[in-house]
N, C-alpha and C positions, 0 to 999 in steps of 0.2 A: 759184174763183167769179170769173165777169166782173163787174168793178164797173158796167160799161156795154155794153149789147147792143142793137144796132139790127138790124132785119132789114125788108128792102123798104121804106124810108122814102122816102115819096114827098112831095111837094110843088107843087101848082100853085096860083100866085096870081089873083085875079080877072082880072086883065089879061090872063093866058093864060100868062104866063112860068113854066116847069117848072124851078124853082129846086133840086129834088132828084129824081133819076129812080130810084129801087128802092137807095138805100145800105143797104149790109150793114157793119157795124163791130162789133168787139170790142174792149174796153180792161180788161184784166185787172187784177183786184186788186192794190195795190200798186204798180203801174207807174206810171212818169212819162212820159206820151204827148204826143205834138205832132202838133197838127191843122192843118196847113198849106192854103194856097190862094189864089191871086191875088184880087184884087178881083171880088166877081160869080161867083163859084165854086160858091157854096152853104153856105160856111162860117158865116157868120152864121146863115144860117136855120137848119142843123143846130143850131148851140147854142141858139137859139130855141126848139126844140120840146123839146130835152132840158130847159130850163129852163121850160118850159111857158108861155113870152111868144109862141110863136106856134103856131097850129094845125096840124097835119098833115093831109093830103089821105089818105094811107093809110100801113100798116106799123106797125112794133112797137117801142116803145123801152122795154127793162127797166133798172133802176138795182138792183144786188146782186139780181137775180131779182124785182124787184117791177116788176109792169106800171104805166108812168106814167098810162096812161089808166084803169085799173080801181082802181089801188091809190095815186093821186095823193099823197094826204098823208103816208103812209109812207115813199114814195118820194122825195118832195122832203127831207124830214127827212134823207136821207142826202147831200144835196148843198149843198154851199157854191158860192156863185157870185161872181166879181169881174169887172165889166161891163166892159167898154171905155170907157164914158162914165164920168165922175164923178157919181155920183147920191146924193151926201150931204144933209142936210139942214145947210147950210150955217151956218145959226143956232143949233145944239144943240151941247151940249157934246160933246167925245169920249167921255167914259165913259157920259152919256145913250145915243148913237147905239148903243154896242154893248149897252147894259142894254134898252133899246127892241127891238133886234132879237132878243135873246135870248128875250124876253117872246112874239115871234110864234111860237117852237116850244117853248110852254110851260114855259119855264125859271122857277122860284120868282126873285123880287125879290133874296133873299138870295144865292142860288146864280149869279144873272145877274152880280151885282156881283163876285163872286169870279172868276167867268170872264172879264168884261170886263177887270179888272187882269190876270189872266194874258195875254190876249191882246194888250193894250196894250204890257206888259212885253216880249213877244215882240218886237214891231213898233218897240220902242224909242219908246214915244209916252206912256208912263206919267206922265212928268214935263210932259207937255202935257193931260193929262186933263181940266183944268178951263177951257180954252180952247174957243173955239166953232170948228167945222171951217174956218170963212171964213179965217181967220188963217193957215192952215196952207199951207207951199208945195207945189207939185203932187207931189213925191217924196213928202211926208209924207201927203199925201190918197190918194194910192195904198196907202200902208202900211196907213192907216187901213181903207179898203176891204177889204184881205186880214184885217186882223184882225176887221171885222164880219163876212166871211164865215167865219172859223173860230171865233166865240163860240159856236156850238151844236155845235161838233165833229163838223163831217160826216166822211163816210167817202170823200166824193168831191169835188175840189175842181177847179172850173172857173176858169181864168184868162185871161180876153180880153184879151190885148195888156197884161198888167200893168206892164210897164215901159214904156209908150210916155210921150215926153216925159220921161223920168226922166234925172239925169245917171249916167255911168257908175260914179260911187263909189255912189251908191245901189243901183243895179241891181246891182251886184257883190254887195251884202250881200243885196239879197234873195233871187240866186240860191243863196247859201249856206244863207239861211232856208228857202227851199223844198226844197231838198236834205235837210234836217236832218227837216222835217215828213214828207216822203216816206219816208225812213227809218225814221221813228216809224210807218208803218204807212198813213199817208192818199193815195190815190189820186189822181194830178195829171193833168188835162188841160190842156195849155197852147196856147193860140194865139198866135202874135207874126209880127212884119214883119222881128224879127231873126234870120236863120236861123241865126247861129253860137252863139244863145241856144238855140236847138231842139237844135242838136247837141252844145251841151255838156252840157245839163240831161237830154236825153229818152234813153229806151231803145227806143223805138218810135216809129213817126212815120206817120202818112197823111195822104196829099195828095190833095186834092179838086180837081178843075176841071171846068166845066160841068155840074155837079151828079151827078157820078161819083166813086168813088174810083179815081183812077189808080195808086195805090201804097199799100201797107198792108205794111210789116214790120218787122223789127228795125233800129235805126238804122244799127247797123255793115253791115247787109247792103245796103240802100239805097246808103250811102256806096262800098260795092265795086264796085256797079254803073258807076260812073265809068269812063270808057275815056281820060281824060288828067287830068292834073295840071300847073298851071303853077306854076313856082318863081321867085322873085326871088332871087339869089346878089350878096351884096355881097362884091366884091374888095378884099384889102388894096391890091394895084398899082393905081395909074390904067390904065384901057384906052383907047387911042385907035382902036382897032379890034375888029372881032368876033373873038374866038379862033376857031380851026376847031373846030366842033364836028358833025363829020359824022354824018349818021343822026338830028339834034335838028334842031327848028325853034327859033332862038333869035334873041335882039335885044337890042341894047345898049342900055340906056335912059340910062344916065350914064356917066361914065368910073369909077365905082365900084358900078355895077348891071348886072346881065346877066339877062333874063328867058329861060328855057329850059323847053319844054314837053316833057313825058315822057309817052309812051302807052303803052296797055296793051302787056306784052311788052320795053317797054325799061325799062332799068336805070339808075336815077339814080348808082349807083356809076361806069357808063360816063362819065358826065357829070364826075365828079372826076376820072375816069383821063385824060380828055381834056384839060382844064385843066391837070392836073399837069403831062402833057408839053407844055404850051405855056408851061410857067412861070408860070402863073397861079393864085394861092392865094385861097380862099374864106375869109372871116372869118365870115360869117353866112347863114343863109338861111329863106327865110320862104313859105307858100304865097301867091299872089298873091290869090286870093279863096277864100270859105269853099267846102268840099266840097259841102255840100247846096245851095249855091246854084245850083251846077252842075246838080246832079240833079233840081232844082226847075224849073228853066227847059228842060231838055231834054223833061221829063215833061209839061209844060203847055204846051210850043212856044212861049214867050215870048223875044221876041228883044229887047223893050224893056224897062228895070229900071222906066219909068213905072208898068207893072203892077202892080209889086211892088217895096216899099220893102225893099230889101234892108242893112237893116244900116248904114244910112247917116245915121239919126238926122233923115231927115225927116218 
């Protein structure tokens, strides 16, 4: 079954801007799915329509087979949403926030308290349950929003920039938690500006640009479309000059760092062979940039990182 099925979705705003131009998109049940796009691409509008915050102009949206327009209550009951903006009641206690959220879905007070405890424990916030949300750090507020979205046990969870402004330690712990709930059966759609996050977590990806889906495939398949990769090699011996690497584009970054570009059809092992022949030994190697980042910029024809914050924490 498809957790989310979108057909010919169109949105034209009153000022004439056509944000979505007949989008088709499927997300399979149980998937961990990345929806990516530069600013102004239509990503926010698409999520807004799926979450009933934006009215569509035309098209169809189904959540687990339920028509969002004709069966809205049942469809929305399957959905949990973590928006990009922090929209908590900052003067309410954490446990009350979750109990009240559960009540919106018809869950009894007794069951709501039980689920609130489960969700807060999952997000490591149970010991702060009697505090007001205002006192939490930014990372804790993000975790509280995830707990709130999960309290009614949705089948589909939409996360819009869930780790924005969160330090790396909390981000990594959230990755582990999201992986666990996905493995337990919750379908997840993730939007993020941290492309390494999408590549690490997601099995499928769709890239939207100028109101159209320009790529929709398995993450591994999209990554394979790269025609080049750039590697940084750390050498044991200091280098004063660039070693002979015939057939490869290379640059000496420092006396212990060598940048090498490997294109389709070239063999990385050949680089090591040439370096060995030049009596240069490599101690470690890493990709210069995230591979999905390269695909993203190529598909959306973006030449400036100002269009899209790529894992820099800006």
